[in-house]
DRENPA-3360 file (N, C-alpha, C; in nm, 2 decimals, always signed):
BEGIN
1 = XXXXXXXX = +0.08/-0.12/+0.00/+0.00/+0.00/+0.00/+0.09/+0.13/+0.00 ~ +0.06/+0.23/-0.08/+0.14/+0.35/-0.08/+0.13/+0.42/+0.05 ~ +0.24/+0.49/+0.08/+0.24/+0.57/+0.21/+0.15/+0.69/+0.20 ~ +0.08/+0.71/+0.30/-0.01/+0.83/+0.31/+0.06/+0.93/+0.40 ~ +0.05/+1.06/+0.36/+0.13/+1.16/+0.42/+0.05/+1.24/+0.53 ~ -0.02/+1.17/+0.61/-0.09/+1.24/+0.72/-0.01/+1.24/+0.84 ~ +0.00/+1.35/+0.91/+0.06/+1.35/+1.05/-0.05/+1.32/+1.15 ~ -0.03/+1.21/+1.22/-0.14/+1.16/+1.30/-0.08/+1.15/+1.45;
9 = XXXXXXXX = -0.16/+1.21/+1.54/-0.14/+1.20/+1.68/-0.23/+1.09/+1.74 ~ -0.17/+0.99/+1.79/-0.24/+0.88/+1.85/-0.25/+0.89/+2.00 ~ -0.36/+0.89/+2.06/-0.38/+0.91/+2.21/-0.45/+0.79/+2.26 ~ -0.38/+0.71/+2.34/-0.44/+0.58/+2.39/-0.36/+0.55/+2.52 ~ -0.43/+0.53/+2.63/-0.37/+0.51/+2.76/-0.32/+0.37/+2.79 ~ -0.37/+0.27/+2.71/-0.33/+0.13/+2.73/-0.21/+0.11/+2.63 ~ -0.09/+0.08/+2.69/+0.03/+0.07/+2.61/+0.02/-0.04/+2.50 ~ -0.04/-0.15/+2.52/-0.06/-0.25/+2.42/-0.15/-0.20/+2.31;
17 = XXXXXXXX = -0.26/-0.14/+2.34/-0.35/-0.09/+2.24/-0.28/+0.03/+2.16 ~ -0.20/+0.11/+2.22/-0.13/+0.21/+2.16/-0.03/+0.15/+2.05 ~ +0.04/+0.05/+2.10/+0.13/-0.02/+2.01/+0.06/-0.08/+1.89 ~ -0.05/-0.15/+1.92/-0.13/-0.21/+1.82/-0.19/-0.11/+1.72 ~ -0.23/+0.00/+1.76/-0.28/+0.11/+1.67/-0.17/+0.15/+1.58 ~ -0.05/+0.17/+1.63/+0.07/+0.21/+1.55/+0.10/+0.11/+1.44 ~ +0.10/-0.02/+1.48/+0.12/-0.13/+1.39/+0.02/-0.13/+1.28 ~ -0.11/-0.12/+1.32/-0.22/-0.12/+1.22/-0.21/-0.01/+1.13;
25 = XXXXXXXX = -0.19/+0.11/+1.18/-0.19/+0.23/+1.09/-0.07/+0.22/+0.99 ~ +0.05/+0.17/+1.04/+0.16/+0.15/+0.95/+0.13/+0.05/+0.84 ~ +0.06/-0.06/+0.88/+0.02/-0.16/+0.78/-0.08/-0.10/+0.68 ~ -0.15/+0.01/+0.72/-0.25/+0.07/+0.63/-0.18/+0.18/+0.54 ~ -0.05/+0.20/+0.57/+0.03/+0.30/+0.49/+0.05/+0.43/+0.55 ~ +0.01/+0.45/+0.68/+0.03/+0.57/+0.75/+0.15/+0.56/+0.84 ~ +0.25/+0.64/+0.82/+0.38/+0.62/+0.89/+0.42/+0.74/+0.97 ~ +0.35/+0.85/+0.96/+0.39/+0.97/+1.04/+0.30/+0.98/+1.16;
33 = XXXXXXXX = +0.34/+0.89/+1.26/+0.26/+0.87/+1.38/+0.34/+0.92/+1.50 ~ +0.26/+0.99/+1.59/+0.32/+1.04/+1.71/+0.23/+0.99/+1.82 ~ +0.28/+0.90/+1.91/+0.20/+0.84/+2.01/+0.20/+0.92/+2.14 ~ +0.09/+0.92/+2.21/+0.08/+0.98/+2.34/-0.01/+0.89/+2.43 ~ +0.04/+0.87/+2.56/-0.03/+0.78/+2.65/-0.14/+0.84/+2.73 ~ -0.16/+0.98/+2.73/-0.27/+1.04/+2.80/-0.29/+1.18/+2.74 ~ -0.39/+1.25/+2.79/-0.42/+1.38/+2.74/-0.31/+1.48/+2.77 ~ -0.25/+1.47/+2.89/-0.14/+1.57/+2.93/-0.02/+1.56/+2.83;
41 = XXXXXXXX = +0.02/+1.43/+2.80/+0.13/+1.41/+2.71/+0.09/+1.46/+2.57 ~ -0.03/+1.43/+2.53/-0.08/+1.48/+2.40/-0.07/+1.63/+2.38 ~ -0.12/+1.70/+2.49/-0.12/+1.85/+2.48/+0.03/+1.90/+2.48 ~ +0.12/+1.84/+2.55/+0.26/+1.88/+2.54/+0.31/+1.86/+2.40 ~ +0.28/+1.75/+2.34/+0.33/+1.72/+2.20/+0.27/+1.82/+2.10 ~ +0.14/+1.85/+2.12/+0.08/+1.94/+2.03/+0.14/+2.08/+2.04 ~ +0.17/+2.12/+2.16/+0.23/+2.25/+2.18/+0.37/+2.26/+2.13 ~ +0.44/+2.15/+2.13/+0.58/+2.15/+2.08/+0.60/+2.14/+1.93;
49 = XXXXXXXX = +0.49/+2.11/+1.86/+0.50/+2.10/+1.71/+0.48/+2.23/+1.65 ~ +0.54/+2.25/+1.53/+0.53/+2.38/+1.46/+0.40/+2.39/+1.38 ~ +0.35/+2.28/+1.34/+0.22/+2.28/+1.26/+0.12/+2.19/+1.32 ~ -0.01/+2.21/+1.30/-0.11/+2.13/+1.36/-0.10/+1.99/+1.30 ~ -0.14/+1.89/+1.38/-0.15/+1.75/+1.33/-0.27/+1.75/+1.23 ~ -0.26/+1.66/+1.13/-0.37/+1.65/+1.04/-0.49/+1.58/+1.10 ~ -0.46/+1.49/+1.19/-0.57/+1.42/+1.26/-0.52/+1.36/+1.39 ~ -0.61/+1.37/+1.49/-0.58/+1.31/+1.62/-0.68/+1.19/+1.63;
57 = XXXXXXXX = -0.62/+1.08/+1.65/-0.70/+0.96/+1.67/-0.69/+0.93/+1.82 ~ -0.81/+0.95/+1.89/-0.81/+0.96/+2.04/-0.90/+0.86/+2.10 ~ -0.86/+0.79/+2.20/-0.94/+0.71/+2.28/-1.04/+0.80/+2.36 ~ -1.16/+0.76/+2.38/-1.26/+0.84/+2.45/-1.23/+0.83/+2.60 ~ -1.19/+0.72/+2.65/-1.18/+0.70/+2.80/-1.03/+0.70/+2.84 ~ -0.98/+0.83/+2.86/-0.85/+0.85/+2.91/-0.85/+0.88/+3.05 ~ -0.74/+0.86/+3.12/-0.74/+0.87/+3.27/-0.75/+1.02/+3.32 ~ -0.70/+1.11/+3.24/-0.69/+1.25/+3.28/-0.80/+1.34/+3.22;
65 = XXXXXXXX = -0.85/+1.32/+3.10/-0.96/+1.39/+3.04/-1.03/+1.29/+2.95 ~ -1.15/+1.32/+2.92/-1.22/+1.24/+2.82/-1.16/+1.28/+2.68 ~ -1.18/+1.19/+2.59/-1.13/+1.21/+2.45/-1.20/+1.34/+2.39 ~ -1.33/+1.35/+2.42/-1.40/+1.47/+2.37/-1.35/+1.60/+2.43 ~ -1.31/+1.60/+2.56/-1.25/+1.72/+2.62/-1.12/+1.75/+2.55 ~ -1.04/+1.65/+2.52/-0.91/+1.67/+2.45/-0.93/+1.72/+2.31 ~ -1.03/+1.67/+2.24/-1.07/+1.72/+2.11/-1.11/+1.87/+2.12 ~ -1.18/+1.90/+2.22/-1.22/+2.05/+2.24/-1.10/+2.14/+2.26;
73 = XXXXXXXX = -1.01/+2.09/+2.35/-0.89/+2.17/+2.37/-0.81/+2.19/+2.24 ~ -0.79/+2.08/+2.17/-0.71/+2.07/+2.05/-0.77/+2.15/+1.94 ~ -0.90/+2.15/+1.93/-0.97/+2.22/+1.82/-0.96/+2.37/+1.85 ~ -0.99/+2.41/+1.97/-0.99/+2.56/+2.00/-0.85/+2.62/+1.99 ~ -0.75/+2.54/+2.02/-0.62/+2.59/+2.02/-0.55/+2.58/+1.88 ~ -0.62/+2.51/+1.79/-0.57/+2.50/+1.65/-0.45/+2.40/+1.64 ~ -0.45/+2.30/+1.74/-0.34/+2.20/+1.74/-0.37/+2.09/+1.64 ~ -0.49/+2.07/+1.60/-0.53/+1.96/+1.51/-0.62/+2.01/+1.40;
81 = XXXXXXXX = -0.61/+1.96/+1.28/-0.70/+1.99/+1.18/-0.83/+1.92/+1.19 ~ -0.82/+1.79/+1.25/-0.94/+1.71/+1.26/-0.91/+1.61/+1.37 ~ -1.02/+1.54/+1.42/-1.00/+1.44/+1.52/-1.10/+1.33/+1.50 ~ -1.07/+1.21/+1.54/-1.15/+1.09/+1.54/-1.15/+1.03/+1.68 ~ -1.26/+1.00/+1.74/-1.27/+0.93/+1.86/-1.27/+0.78/+1.83 ~ -1.19/+0.71/+1.91/-1.19/+0.56/+1.90/-1.23/+0.50/+2.04 ~ -1.33/+0.42/+2.04/-1.38/+0.37/+2.17/-1.44/+0.24/+2.16 ~ -1.46/+0.17/+2.27/-1.53/+0.05/+2.28/-1.67/+0.08/+2.34;
89 = XXXXXXXX = -1.71/+0.21/+2.36/-1.84/+0.25/+2.41/-1.95/+0.20/+2.31 ~ -2.07/+0.18/+2.36/-2.18/+0.15/+2.27/-2.20/+0.26/+2.17 ~ -2.25/+0.23/+2.05/-2.28/+0.32/+1.94/-2.36/+0.44/+1.98 ~ -2.46/+0.41/+2.06/-2.56/+0.52/+2.11/-2.48/+0.63/+2.18 ~ -2.39/+0.59/+2.27/-2.31/+0.69/+2.34/-2.21/+0.76/+2.25 ~ -2.16/+0.69/+2.15/-2.07/+0.76/+2.06/-2.14/+0.85/+1.97 ~ -2.26/+0.82/+1.93/-2.35/+0.91/+1.85/-2.38/+1.04/+1.93 ~ -2.40/+1.02/+2.06/-2.43/+1.14/+2.15/-2.30/+1.23/+2.16;
97 = XXXXXXXX = -2.19/+1.17/+2.17/-2.06/+1.24/+2.17/-2.04/+1.32/+2.04 ~ -2.07/+1.25/+1.93/-2.06/+1.32/+1.80/-2.16/+1.44/+1.79 ~ -2.28/+1.43/+1.84/-2.37/+1.54/+1.85/-2.32/+1.65/+1.93 ~ -2.26/+1.62/+2.05/-2.20/+1.72/+2.13/-2.09/+1.80/+2.06 ~ -2.01/+1.72/+1.99/-1.90/+1.78/+1.91/-1.95/+1.88/+1.81 ~ -2.06/+1.84/+1.74/-2.12/+1.93/+1.64/-2.17/+2.06/+1.70 ~ -2.24/+2.04/+1.81/-2.29/+2.15/+1.88/-2.19/+2.25/+1.93 ~ -2.07/+2.20/+1.97/-1.96/+2.28/+2.02/-1.87/+2.32/+1.90;
105 = XXXXXXXX = -1.90/+2.29/+1.78/-1.82/+2.33/+1.66/-1.68/+2.28/+1.67 ~ -1.66/+2.15/+1.71/-1.53/+2.09/+1.72/-1.49/+2.02/+1.59 ~ -1.37/+2.00/+1.57/-1.31/+1.94/+1.45/-1.32/+1.79/+1.45 ~ -1.43/+1.73/+1.50/-1.44/+1.59/+1.51/-1.50/+1.53/+1.38 ~ -1.43/+1.44/+1.31/-1.48/+1.38/+1.19/-1.58/+1.28/+1.22 ~ -1.57/+1.21/+1.34/-1.66/+1.11/+1.37/-1.59/+1.02/+1.47 ~ -1.64/+0.90/+1.48/-1.59/+0.80/+1.57/-1.58/+0.66/+1.51 ~ -1.49/+0.58/+1.56/-1.47/+0.44/+1.52/-1.47/+0.36/+1.64;
113 = XXXXXXXX = -1.51/+0.24/+1.63/-1.51/+0.14/+1.74/-1.38/+0.06/+1.74 ~ -1.34/+0.02/+1.86/-1.22/-0.06/+1.87/-1.26/-0.21/+1.84 ~ -1.17/-0.28/+1.78/-1.04/-0.25/+1.73/-1.05/-0.17/+1.61 ~ -0.95/-0.09/+1.57/-0.95/-0.01/+1.46/-0.96/-0.09/+1.33 ~ -1.06/-0.06/+1.25/-1.09/-0.13/+1.13/-1.04/-0.05/+1.01 ~ -0.96/-0.11/+0.92/-0.90/-0.04/+0.81/-1.01/+0.02/+0.72 ~ -1.11/-0.05/+0.68/-1.21/+0.01/+0.58/-1.28/+0.12/+0.64 ~ -1.32/+0.11/+0.77/-1.39/+0.22/+0.84/-1.30/+0.35/+0.85;
121 = XXXXXXXX = -1.17/+0.32/+0.89/-1.08/+0.43/+0.90/-1.06/+0.51/+0.77 ~ -1.03/+0.43/+0.66/-1.01/+0.49/+0.53/-1.13/+0.56/+0.48 ~ -1.25/+0.51/+0.50/-1.37/+0.57/+0.46/-1.39/+0.70/+0.53 ~ -1.37/+0.70/+0.66/-1.39/+0.83/+0.74/-1.29/+0.94/+0.70 ~ -1.17/+0.91/+0.68/-1.07/+1.01/+0.65/-1.09/+1.05/+0.50 ~ -1.13/+0.96/+0.42/-1.15/+0.99/+0.27/-1.27/+1.08/+0.26 ~ -1.38/+1.06/+0.34/-1.50/+1.15/+0.33/-1.46/+1.29/+0.37 ~ -1.36/+1.30/+0.46/-1.32/+1.44/+0.50/-1.23/+1.51/+0.41;
129 = XXXXX = -1.17/+1.43/+0.31/-1.07/+1.49/+0.22/-0.93/+1.46/+0.27 ~ -0.91/+1.40/+0.38/-0.78/+1.37/+0.43/-0.73/+1.25/+0.37 ~ -0.60/+1.23/+0.36/-0.54/+1.11/+0.31/-0.54/+1.10/+0.16 ~ -0.58/+1.20/+0.09/-0.58/+1.20/-0.05/-0.45/+1.26/-0.10 ~ -0.38/+1.19/-0.18/-0.25/+1.24/-0.23/-0.27/+1.33/-0.35;
% end
């Protein structure tokens, strides 16, 4: 698969799942990955970079903030161009979070359920215009 030139910030508090997401995304052709184990670390990484990340792929259930709270901080500060929540929560709860994001004018593209599915990921970022060379 050709390499896709998106700068992706991965935020996941479980080390194994963070590593698994990195491996999956690399196998999908996404190689510009920056991992973070919690919201605090993600905010530090976002502040330290010169340009906004193209997309933040973020777990909803983090120990220090919810994923949606992190998306709100990142959106308002201009740290990310877009975000995707990744969670094992029921679809009804994820739809509610998506509605909240729309109401708050956040840069949330949508949500995906765990484990990360290649087709769903590619479809979501393609619909947004991301990942197109």
